[in-house]
C-alpha positions in Angstrom: -1.7 9.1 19.9 -3.9 12.1 19.3 -7.5 12.2 20.6 -10.3 14.6 20.3 -13.4 15.1 22.4 -16.9 14.0 21.2 -19.8 16.4 21.9 -20.5 14.3 25.0 -16.9 14.7 26.3 -15.7 11.2 25.4 -12.3 10.9 23.8 -11.8 9.2 20.4 -8.6 7.9 18.9 -7.7 9.4 15.5 -4.7 7.2 14.8 -3.8 3.6 15.6 -0.1 2.9 15.5 1.1 -0.3 17.3 4.3 -0.5 19.2 5.9 -2.7 16.5 5.8 0.0 13.8 9.1 1.5 12.7 8.9 5.2 11.7 11.7 7.1 10.1 12.5 10.8 10.9 9.9 13.4 9.8 7.2 10.9 8.9 3.8 12.7 8.7 0.7 10.7 9.7 -2.9 11.5 8.8 -5.9 10.9 11.0 -7.8 7.6 11.2 -5.0 5.4 10.2 -4.1 1.8 11.2 -0.5 0.8 11.2 0.9 -2.4 12.6 4.1 -4.4 12.2 5.3 -2.2 9.3 8.1 0.2 8.6 7.9 3.7 7.1 11.0 5.5 5.9 12.1 9.1 6.6 10.2 12.0 5.2 7.2 9.9 4.0 3.6 11.0 4.3 0.7 8.7 5.1 -2.8 10.2 4.4 -6.0 9.7 6.4 -7.9 6.4 6.4 -4.8 4.4 5.4 -4.1 0.9 6.6 -0.5 -0.6 6.4 -0.2 -4.1 7.7 2.6 -6.1 9.2 5.6 -7.0 7.1 5.0 -4.2 4.7 7.9 -1.8 4.1 7.5 1.8 2.9 10.7 3.6 1.7 11.9 7.1 2.2 10.2 10.2 0.7 7.0 8.3 -0.2 3.5 9.7 -0.4 0.7 7.4 0.5 -2.6 9.1 -0.2 -5.9 8.7 1.7 -8.0 5.6 1.8 -5.2 3.3 0.6 -4.7 -0.3 1.8 -1.2 -1.8 1.8 -1.3 -5.4 2.9 1.3 -7.7 4.3 4.2 -8.5 1.9 4.2 -5.2 0.0 7.5 -3.5 -0.5 7.4 0.2 -1.6 10.9 1.6 -2.4 12.0 5.2 -2.1 10.3 8.2 -3.8 7.0 6.4 -4.6 3.7 8.1 -5.0 0.5 6.1 -4.3 -2.7 7.8 -5.1 -6.0 7.8 -3.2 -7.9 4.5 -2.7 -5.2 2.2 -4.0 -5.6 -1.4 -3.0 -2.9 -4.1 -2.9 -3.7 -7.8 -2.8 -1.4 -10.5 -1.4 -3.3 -13.8 -2.1 -4.0 -15.1 -5.7 -6.7 -17.6 -4.5 -8.2 -16.2 -1.3 -10.5 -18.6 0.7 -12.0 -18.2 4.1 -11.8 -21.9 5.0 -9.3 -24.7 4.4 -10.2 -28.0 2.6 -11.6 -29.4 5.9 -14.0 -26.5 6.1 -12.3 -24.9 9.1 -11.5 -21.2 9.2 -8.1 -20.6 7.7 -5.2 -19.5 10.0 -1.8 -18.0 9.2 -0.5 -21.6 8.9 -2.8 -22.2 5.9 -1.5 -19.2 4.0 1.6 -17.9 2.3 2.3 -14.2 1.7 2.6 -13.3 -2.0 5.0 -10.4 -2.4 4.5 -7.2 -4.4 7.3 -4.7 -5.1 6.9 -1.1 -6.2 10.3 0.1 -7.3 12.0 3.5 -6.8 10.2 6.5 -8.2 7.1 4.7 -9.4 3.6 6.3 -9.3 0.3 4.6 -8.9 -2.8 6.5 -9.8 -6.0 6.8 -7.6 -8.3 3.8 -7.5 -5.8 1.3 -8.9 -5.8 -2.4 -7.7 -2.4 -4.2 -7.6 -2.6 -8.0 -7.6 -0.1 -10.1 -5.8 3.3 -11.4 -7.2 3.7 -8.1 -9.2 6.7 -5.9 -9.6 6.1 -2.3 -10.7 9.4 -1.1 -12.3 11.4 2.0 -11.5 9.8 5.3 -12.5 6.8 3.4 -14.0 3.3 5.1 -13.9 0.1 3.1 -13.3 -3.0 5.0 -14.5 -5.9 5.8 -12.2 -8.4 3.0 -11.9 -6.1 0.4 -13.5 -6.0 -3.3 -12.4 -2.4 -4.5 -12.5 -2.3 -8.2 -13.2 1.3 -8.6 -14.4 4.7 -7.0 -13.9 5.1 -3.4 -15.1 8.4 -2.6 -16.9 10.6 0.2 -15.6 10.0 3.6 -17.3 6.6 2.7 -18.8 3.1 3.9 -18.5 0.3 1.3 -18.1 -3.5 1.8 -17.8 -6.7 -0.1 -18.1 -8.3 -3.3 -16.8 -6.2 -5.3 -17.1 -3.4 -2.7 -17.3 -1.6 -2.6 -20.6 1.5 -0.8 -21.7 0.6 2.5 -23.3 4.1 3.8 -23.9 7.6 4.2 -22.5 8.6 7.3 -20.6 11.2 9.4 -22.3 13.2 12.2 -20.7 10.7 14.4 -18.9 
């Protein structure tokens, strides 16, 4: 872990990577990140101020831009671009307490998966709801809210995101 000195001489941590994180070769990590219980594939880059939670998997050759939140249950396949400030969600009906009024625990909750397929790109500021698959080579426009599956080779945008067109040979 890297540290730097404060003006008063105290050290501050710039990254937080727990012992249970699996990092592939040549992974580049930005400052002020929080990684725990996840895996990140070879040659991927994680920008500053990113959190990737347990049971999330990032493939090879991915770029995760700054200020992004990747929660438990998200699978990002190879060659995926995720823009700045993208948020993934893994609970369709979040609640703080159970029906008895007690604070929920992991036993009261089930992870809802989200999959981003190979070669997809997600624009800055997008929100990706749970139980979604973003298809191969698909593009999600900046600021979009993805509420349903995105077909492969398509461009979606808006709130909620709608198909704008198919991607033809680039």
